C-alpha positions as CSV (number, residue, x, y, z in Angstrom):
1,M,100.5,133.8,50.3
2,W,99.4,130.5,49.0
3,N,96.7,128.2,50.7
4,W,97.7,124.9,49.9
5,R,94.4,123.6,51.7
6,N,92.1,124.4,49.1
7,G,93.8,122.7,46.4
8,I,94.0,126.2,44.1
9,D,96.6,128.7,45.2
10,L,99.5,125.8,44.8
11,P,103.4,127.1,44.6
12,K,104.8,126.6,41.3
13,L,106.2,123.4,40.8
14,I,109.4,125.3,40.4
15,H,109.8,125.7,44.4
16,D,108.6,123.1,45.8
17,H,112.2,121.9,46.7
18,R,113.6,125.2,47.8
19,I,109.9,125.2,50.0
20,L,110.8,121.8,51.5
21,E,114.5,122.8,52.0
22,V,113.3,125.9,54.1
23,L,110.9,124.2,56.3
24,F,113.1,121.0,56.8
25,G,116.8,121.0,55.7
26,D,118.7,117.8,56.3
27,N,116.6,117.1,59.4
28,A,116.4,113.6,59.6
29,D,114.1,113.6,62.3
30,L,111.0,115.7,60.0
31,T,111.8,112.7,57.3
32,N,108.2,112.2,57.5
33,W,106.6,115.5,57.8
34,R,108.3,116.2,54.6
35,K,107.2,113.6,52.7
36,D,103.7,114.0,54.4
37,L,104.2,117.3,52.8
38,E,105.4,116.1,49.3
39,D,102.5,113.8,49.3
40,A,100.0,116.3,49.7
41,L,101.0,118.9,47.4
42,E,101.0,116.2,45.0
43,A,97.6,114.8,45.7
44,A,96.6,118.6,45.5
45,R,98.3,119.0,41.9
46,A,96.7,115.6,40.3
47,A,93.0,117.0,41.6
48,K,93.5,120.4,40.5
49,R,94.6,118.4,37.0
50,K,91.7,116.7,36.8
51,K,88.7,118.8,37.6
52,A,91.2,121.6,35.2
53,T,90.5,119.1,32.2
54,G,87.1,118.6,30.3
55,A,89.1,117.1,27.7
56,P,88.3,113.6,26.6
57,R,91.0,110.9,27.7
58,T,92.4,110.6,24.2
59,T,92.6,114.1,22.3
60,F,96.1,113.5,20.3
61,A,95.1,114.2,16.6
62,K,97.6,112.5,14.0
63,T,101.0,114.3,13.1
64,R,103.3,114.4,11.1
65,P,106.0,111.1,12.3
66,I,109.4,112.9,13.3
67,A,111.8,112.9,10.6
68,P,114.9,110.9,10.3
69,P,118.7,112.1,10.5
70,T,119.9,113.2,6.9
71,A,121.7,110.4,4.8
72,Y,125.3,112.2,5.6
73,F,124.6,111.9,9.4
74,M,127.8,110.0,10.8
75,G,130.7,109.8,13.4
76,R,127.9,109.8,16.2
77,D,128.0,106.3,16.8
78,E,129.2,106.3,20.7
79,E,126.7,109.5,21.2
80,I,123.7,107.4,19.5
81,A,124.5,104.0,21.3
82,T,124.5,105.4,25.3
83,L,121.5,107.7,24.9
84,A,119.6,105.8,22.9
85,S,120.1,103.0,25.3
86,R,119.0,104.9,28.0
87,L,115.5,106.1,26.3
88,A,115.0,102.9,25.6
89,S,115.7,100.7,28.9
90,A,115.3,103.3,31.6
91,T,112.7,103.2,34.3
92,D,112.6,106.6,35.0
93,L,112.8,108.6,32.2
94,G,114.7,111.3,32.9
95,P,115.0,114.0,30.8
96,M,118.3,114.4,28.6
97,L,120.1,117.8,27.4
98,I,122.5,117.7,24.3
99,Q,124.1,120.9,24.3
100,G,127.0,122.3,22.0
101,G,128.0,125.0,19.7
102,P,126.4,126.1,16.0
103,G,126.4,123.3,13.2
104,I,127.9,120.6,15.5
105,G,124.8,118.4,14.8
106,K,122.8,118.6,18.2
107,T,119.6,118.2,15.9
108,E,120.6,115.8,13.6
109,L,121.2,113.5,17.0
110,T,118.1,113.7,18.7
111,R,116.6,112.5,15.4
112,A,118.8,109.7,14.9
113,I,118.0,108.5,18.6
114,A,114.6,109.0,18.1
115,H,114.8,106.5,15.3
116,Q,116.7,103.9,17.0
117,E,114.7,100.3,16.6
118,A,114.7,100.1,20.7
119,V,113.4,103.9,21.1
120,V,111.0,103.0,18.1
121,A,109.5,99.8,20.0
122,R,109.3,101.7,23.2
123,F,107.4,104.9,21.9
124,A,106.2,103.9,19.0
125,D,104.5,106.6,17.3
126,R,104.1,108.8,20.5
127,R,107.6,110.0,19.0
128,Y,107.4,114.1,18.6
129,F,110.0,116.2,17.3
130,V,109.1,119.9,18.8
131,P,110.5,122.7,17.0
132,L,111.6,125.4,19.6
133,D,113.2,128.0,17.3
134,H,110.6,130.3,16.9
135,S,109.2,130.3,20.7
136,V,110.3,133.4,21.8
137,D,108.7,132.8,25.4
138,A,107.5,130.0,27.4
139,E,103.8,130.4,26.4
140,S,104.6,130.1,22.7
141,M,106.5,126.5,23.8
142,Q,103.5,125.5,25.6
143,H,101.7,126.3,22.2
144,A,104.5,124.5,20.4
145,I,104.1,121.2,22.1
146,M,100.4,121.1,21.9
147,R,101.0,121.8,18.3
148,A,103.7,118.9,17.8
149,V,101.6,116.3,19.4
150,G,98.0,117.0,18.1
151,F,96.6,118.1,21.0
152,E,94.0,120.4,20.6
153,P,94.7,123.8,22.3
154,R,91.5,125.1,23.3
155,Y,91.4,122.6,26.1
156,G,94.7,124.0,27.4
157,F,98.9,122.8,28.6
158,A,97.0,121.8,31.9
159,A,94.9,119.2,29.9
160,M,98.0,118.3,27.2
161,L,100.2,117.5,30.5
162,N,97.2,114.8,31.9
163,A,96.5,113.3,28.7
164,L,100.2,112.7,28.6
165,R,99.8,110.4,31.1
166,E,98.1,108.0,29.5
167,Q,100.8,106.6,27.4
168,E,104.7,106.8,27.1
169,T,105.8,109.8,24.9
170,L,109.0,111.2,23.8
171,L,109.3,114.9,23.5
172,V,112.4,116.0,21.4
173,L,112.6,119.8,21.8
174,D,114.7,120.9,19.7
175,N,116.6,124.6,20.4
176,L,115.4,124.7,23.8
177,E,117.6,127.7,24.2
178,T,115.5,130.4,22.1
179,P,112.6,130.5,24.8
180,W,115.2,129.9,27.5
181,Q,117.4,133.1,26.9
182,S,114.2,134.9,26.5
183,Q,112.3,133.6,29.7
184,Y,114.3,130.9,31.6
185,G,112.2,131.3,34.8
186,P,109.1,130.4,33.4
187,T,110.6,128.0,30.7
188,E,111.6,126.2,33.6
189,E,108.5,126.0,35.0
190,V,107.0,124.4,31.8
191,L,110.3,121.4,31.6
192,A,109.4,120.8,35.4
193,E,105.8,120.2,34.8
194,L,106.9,118.0,32.0
195,A,109.5,116.3,34.4
196,T,106.8,115.4,37.1
197,I,104.7,113.1,34.6
198,P,107.0,109.5,34.6
199,Q,105.4,108.5,31.5
200,V,107.3,111.3,29.2
201,A,110.4,111.3,28.3
202,V,112.2,114.9,27.0
203,L,115.4,114.9,24.8
204,A,116.4,118.7,24.2
205,S,118.9,119.8,22.3
206,F,120.6,123.4,23.4
207,R,122.6,125.5,21.7
208,G,125.3,126.5,24.1
209,R,126.5,125.3,27.6
210,E,124.3,126.6,30.4
211,A,123.4,124.9,33.7
212,V,119.4,124.7,32.6
213,G,117.2,124.0,35.9
214,G,113.3,122.8,35.7
215,A,114.6,119.1,35.8
216,R,117.4,117.0,36.8
217,W,118.9,116.9,33.2
218,H,121.1,114.1,32.2
219,Q,123.3,116.2,30.4
220,Y,125.4,115.3,27.3
221,A,128.0,117.7,25.6
222,L,128.6,117.0,22.0
223,E,132.1,118.1,20.8
224,A,133.7,117.7,17.6
225,L,133.8,115.1,15.0
226,P,137.1,113.1,14.9
227,Y,139.6,113.5,12.0
228,H,138.9,110.3,10.7
229,S,134.7,110.7,10.7
230,S,135.1,114.4,9.2
231,C,137.2,112.9,6.4
232,D,134.4,110.1,6.0
233,L,131.9,112.6,6.0
234,F,134.1,115.0,3.5
235,C,134.6,112.2,1.1
236,S,131.2,110.4,1.0
237,I,129.9,113.8,0.1
238,A,132.8,115.2,-2.3
239,G,133.8,111.8,-3.7
240,Q,136.1,109.6,-2.3
241,K,139.1,110.4,-4.7
242,F,139.9,113.6,-2.6
243,L,140.9,111.1,0.2
244,S,144.3,111.7,-1.5
245,D,144.2,115.3,-1.8
246,P,147.0,117.0,-0.8
247,L,144.5,119.7,0.8
248,L,142.6,117.5,2.6
249,E,144.0,117.7,6.0
250,R,144.7,121.2,5.8
251,F,141.1,122.0,4.9
252,L,139.5,119.4,7.5
253,T,141.5,121.4,10.2
254,A,140.4,124.1,9.5
255,L,136.8,123.2,9.3
256,S,137.2,122.4,13.2
257,G,135.1,119.0,12.8
258,N,132.1,120.9,12.6
259,P,129.4,118.6,10.9
260,L,127.6,121.7,8.7
261,A,130.8,123.2,7.5
262,I,132.2,120.0,6.3
263,S,129.3,119.4,4.4
264,L,128.6,122.2,2.5
265,V,132.5,122.6,1.6
266,A,132.1,119.3,1.3
267,Q,129.5,120.3,-1.5
268,R,131.3,122.8,-3.2
269,A,133.9,120.3,-4.0
270,Y,131.6,117.6,-5.6
271,G,132.7,117.3,-9.3
272,R,136.5,119.4,-8.9
273,A,139.3,118.1,-10.0
274,S,141.1,119.3,-6.5
275,L,140.8,120.9,-3.7
276,D,143.4,124.0,-4.7
277,P,140.8,126.5,-6.0
278,L,138.4,125.7,-2.9
279,W,141.5,126.1,-0.6
280,R,142.6,129.3,-2.3
281,E,139.2,131.0,-2.2
282,W,138.7,130.1,1.8
283,L,142.3,132.1,2.4
284,Q,140.9,134.8,0.9
285,N,137.1,134.5,1.6
286,G,137.1,132.9,5.3
287,T,133.5,131.7,5.9
288,R,131.9,133.7,3.7
289,F,133.0,130.8,1.5
290,I,129.9,128.8,3.0
291,E,128.1,132.1,3.4
292,E,125.4,131.4,1.0
293,P,123.0,129.1,1.9
294,Q,123.6,125.7,-0.4
295,D,120.7,123.1,-0.9
296,M,121.9,119.7,1.3
297,G,118.7,118.0,0.4
298,D,117.1,118.1,3.4
299,G,116.3,122.2,3.5
300,I,118.2,125.3,3.0
301,T,121.4,125.5,5.5
302,S,124.0,128.2,5.5
303,F,127.0,128.1,8.1
304,A,127.0,131.7,8.4
305,A,123.0,132.1,9.8
306,S,124.1,129.4,12.4
307,V,126.8,130.8,13.7
308,D,125.3,134.0,13.7
309,R,122.5,132.7,15.4
310,T,124.6,132.4,18.5
311,F,126.4,135.7,18.1
312,Q,123.5,137.6,18.5
313,S,122.6,136.1,21.4
314,H,122.2,138.4,24.2
315,Q,125.3,136.7,26.1
316,M,127.4,137.7,23.2
317,T,128.6,141.1,25.2
318,R,130.9,143.8,23.6
319,D,133.5,142.2,25.9
320,A,132.6,138.7,25.0
321,L,133.1,139.6,20.8
322,R,136.3,141.3,21.9
323,F,137.6,138.4,23.9
324,L,136.8,136.5,20.5
325,Q,138.7,139.1,18.1
326,I,141.8,138.9,20.6
327,A,141.9,135.3,20.4
328,T,142.3,135.1,17.1
329,L,146.0,136.2,17.3
330,F,146.0,133.3,19.7
331,P,145.4,130.3,17.4
332,F,147.2,128.0,20.0
333,G,144.8,129.5,23.1
334,L,144.1,132.5,25.3
335,G,144.2,132.3,29.0
336,R,142.3,134.4,31.3
337,R,145.5,136.0,32.7
338,E,146.7,137.2,29.0
339,A,143.3,138.4,28.2
340,K,142.8,140.5,31.3
341,I,146.1,141.9,31.0
342,I,144.8,143.3,27.5
343,M,141.1,143.8,28.0
344,G,141.1,144.9,31.4
345,D,138.8,143.9,34.1
346,G,135.9,142.3,31.8
347,A,138.3,139.9,30.9
348,F,137.0,136.8,32.5
349,A,133.3,137.7,32.6
350,A,134.0,137.9,28.2
351,A,135.6,134.5,28.7
352,E,133.0,133.0,30.7
353,A,130.7,134.2,28.0
354,V,131.9,132.6,25.4
355,V,132.6,129.4,27.0
356,R,128.6,129.4,27.5
357,L,127.6,130.3,24.5
358,G,129.7,126.6,23.0
359,L,132.1,128.8,21.1
360,T,135.3,127.6,22.8
361,A,136.4,124.4,25.4
362,E,139.0,125.0,28.4
363,A,142.1,123.4,27.7
364,G,144.9,123.1,29.8
365,H,148.7,121.5,30.9
366,K,150.6,120.5,33.9
367,S,153.3,122.7,35.2
368,G,155.8,123.5,37.7
369,S,153.5,125.4,39.6
370,G,150.3,123.6,39.0
371,V,147.9,123.1,36.0
372,Y,147.9,126.5,33.5
373,T,144.8,126.9,31.8
374,Y,143.5,128.7,28.3
375,L,140.4,128.7,26.3
376,K,141.3,127.1,23.1
377,V,138.6,128.4,20.3
378,P,138.2,126.7,17.1
379,E,140.1,127.8,14.1
380,L,136.9,127.6,12.4
381,I,135.0,130.0,14.5
382,L,138.4,132.2,14.8
383,T,138.1,132.3,11.2
384,H,134.3,133.4,11.1
385,V,135.3,136.3,13.6
386,R,138.1,137.7,11.5
387,T,136.3,137.5,8.0
388,F,133.0,139.3,9.7
389,Y,134.2,140.7,12.9
390,P,137.8,141.9,12.8
391,I,140.1,143.0,15.7
392,N,140.4,147.1,15.7
393,D,143.5,148.9,15.5
394,A,143.4,149.7,19.4
395,D,143.6,145.9,20.6
396,Q,145.9,144.9,18.0
397,L,148.3,147.5,19.1
398,L,147.5,146.0,22.5
399,V,148.2,142.7,21.8
400,D,151.4,143.8,19.7
401,Q,152.4,145.3,23.2
402,F,151.8,142.5,25.2
403,R,153.6,140.0,22.6
404,Q,157.0,142.2,23.2
405,T,156.8,142.3,26.8
406,A,155.9,138.8,26.9
407,A,158.7,138.0,24.8
408,A,161.3,139.8,26.9
409,L,160.0,137.8,30.1
410,W,160.0,135.2,28.2
411,K,163.8,135.3,27.2
412,D,164.6,136.1,31.0
413,V,162.9,133.2,32.7
414,A,164.2,130.8,30.0
415,A,167.6,130.5,30.9
416,C,166.2,129.2,34.2
417,R,165.1,126.3,32.1
418,R,162.4,125.8,34.0
419,A,159.9,128.3,32.5
420,T,156.6,127.7,31.7
421,I,153.4,130.2,30.6
422,D,152.0,130.5,33.7
423,E,155.2,131.3,35.6
424,V,155.9,133.9,33.0
425,A,152.7,135.3,33.5
426,R,153.6,135.8,37.5
427,F,155.6,138.6,36.0
428,Y,152.6,140.4,34.6
429,D,151.6,141.8,37.5
430,A,154.6,143.9,37.9
431,E,153.9,145.6,34.7
432,D,151.1,148.7,35.6
433,D,151.1,150.1,32.2
434,W,149.5,147.0,30.2
435,G,146.1,147.2,29.6
436,P,143.3,149.6,28.8
């Protein structure tokens, strides 16, 4: 039980909203009481912060400046303009969360935003890059933030938060998913503490697509590069002569607009007469073709290592991997109903996990009975699954049987000239012998 009046045993910040909702709800007659309690809690926290810190007002040591994006970062002008404009002009520095799959360019985008002229003008040398890829819990996340801003750890995280109130500061939290997936509750408490400081702007990158709490995020989903940007990126590295190569379009389609994969393949193509030998190697070896780390001039990068970080997540359940394996046989998309027929009851949870990992997106089209939705896994991810996690014989047989039955049903209903994929799916419920 908290004794709020003593200013010591305060509820955790992340619980404030829940407490206020329970006590007051939407009752307009209690608005003033709700405001009084909010003010009292904030005043108590301010007093506690002031008492807790014995640190001098200025305790930030000079740190390494935030690095700019690589020379080959391109195709994100719209995202940069939108996010940088908000950072530079907003009176309310609400936190921003950039989410997406592996190798899609989240980190590079945050660096590019931090180096925009208007952002530099606002935050000057108070722009800090906080790598969290080795922060396995909330405590190590706190230490990573203190190290990044040059704050003396012996004063503690609360003292650092108090010091951050002195001047507007931009914190770029890279790979936020690492501490969040390990300790999402405590991690969100850290984020909630940062969000209460009006002078602090948080720009975070997050692998996957999750509803991250702790703050009222402005969320941005980073998608694959469009074809023209993929082409520009490839040829800026490999050479402009490849614009006329007959295999360029097929290669870029296979790479699914993934900036990391495109960059690595383009480096392999540099100095070659044509893409033909590389394409043959790609067809034979799949993503092993870019498994070995390549030196891109800004550290060592590897597509396989990037994707495997996602595949090693606790969310990559056995059923989620099985869903992806089955999806390799449905390159134009796999619906949840079809997956359930093949996989059984675990299909829906598996599909949800794959979406949250940022490995697929939901697509759909209108039909006579509504909208048919399905999951479209990028060809690059399908190739990676085929290469390293091939489907087993039992599931291959289930898919073959499914296709045979679906083909027969399709033939029957197509005669009516009103057949769509979801209408065919209505017949599947009568097939009691399908699925495990």
